[in-house]
C-alpha positions, 0 to 999 in steps of 0.5 A: 387653712382648711380647704373648702370641699364639695362633691361634684355633680353627675353632670359635672363628671360627665361633661369633664372629659378629663375624669374619664381619661384619667380613670382609663389611664390610671387603670392598667391591664395586668395579664398573663399568657402561656408562651407555649400556646400559639396565637390567637390565645386567651389572655387572663388576669385583672387590673391594677393601678400605680401610686407614686410615693416619696419612696417610689412607685407602688402597683396595686391590685387584688390579692386574688389576681396574684393568686390566680397567676400563681395557680396557673403557673403551678399547673405547669404553664410557662407564663409571661406576665404583662403590665399592659404590654410590658413584661413584669416578673410578678413573683419578684415584684410583690411587696406585700399581700393580704388575702383577707383584705384582698389587696396585693402591692408590687414594685414598678419601675419608672421605665415600666410606668412610661412604657405601659403608658400609665398615669401614676397617681401622685400621693406624695402630698397626702396619704392616706387619702381622705375618707369619702362621704356619702354622696361623693362622686367616684369613678370606677374603671377596669378591663373586663376579661370578656373584651381582652381579645387578640386582634392580630398575631401577637397583638391584643386589644384592651377595652376599658370601661369607666363608671361614674357614680356615688358613694352610698356608705363607708366603713373602716374596711369598705366603700359601698356604691351602687350603679343606677343607669338612670342616675349614673354614667358609664363609658362602655367597653363595647356596645353590648356591655349591659347596663346592669349585671355586667360580667366584670371579671378582669376588673379586679384590682382596678382603681376607685377614684373620689372626685371633689372640688377644693377651692375651685380645683378638681382633685382626685384621690385613690380611695378604693380597689375593685375586689368583686363584681356586682352582687346578684339580686337575692330575690331573683327579680329584675334588678334596678341597680348594681351594688358594689363593695370596694376595699379601701386603700388606707390599709396601704402604707407608703412603702407598699406594705399592708397594715392590718391594723389601722392604728398607724394612720395619722 
């Protein structure tokens, strides 16, 4: 029997506090710092999220986040990488990466999941996720680097943002979306976080979740990855909305490998 599916309205998403809580807990900071530097110091990195498959846990981020970590290490920094506050050997954890798709996958242990206080999105019953339709409600979350700051000695404050918006277009590779302040809703990382043109550096690798109702139940699916911030206005005029391009997750197999050709999809 085919389940009846319909997209949730913006009002339903805003009123459903579970959506925001889920988006915030599924996104985790993936950051690093040089242990030889004294606190307070700047922490760099991106965002990631974790999927649960029959074979185990798979972390997802943008490939350019991993490249930035490697470049920092090659410059001679003595780095420690953290999944939120949990040390992780990112070099050894990498499962697969594709620079062209800008996707990287890495292994995560159950202990790391628990200690990082993350929600692993359970994909055991359905993978790949369903193809989104135009108008489907989505949440986008991440940790802007601008608001990752040491709050005291050896401690750092992470502030996430969540945008609730809609799918504008879908290709085999990407999901196109806009954020329009008059239509959509955003949980800001800080009061001075702008409605439009926000600097989302640090959000790369964050999850894009599709929210639908099936037979009266709220369901969510990890359909995309944040790989770039909003595009700038080409004509230089004040913008009325932000335009986003997210990478689809259906390139990822259940073992964490990345399939460059989509013929493997069921």
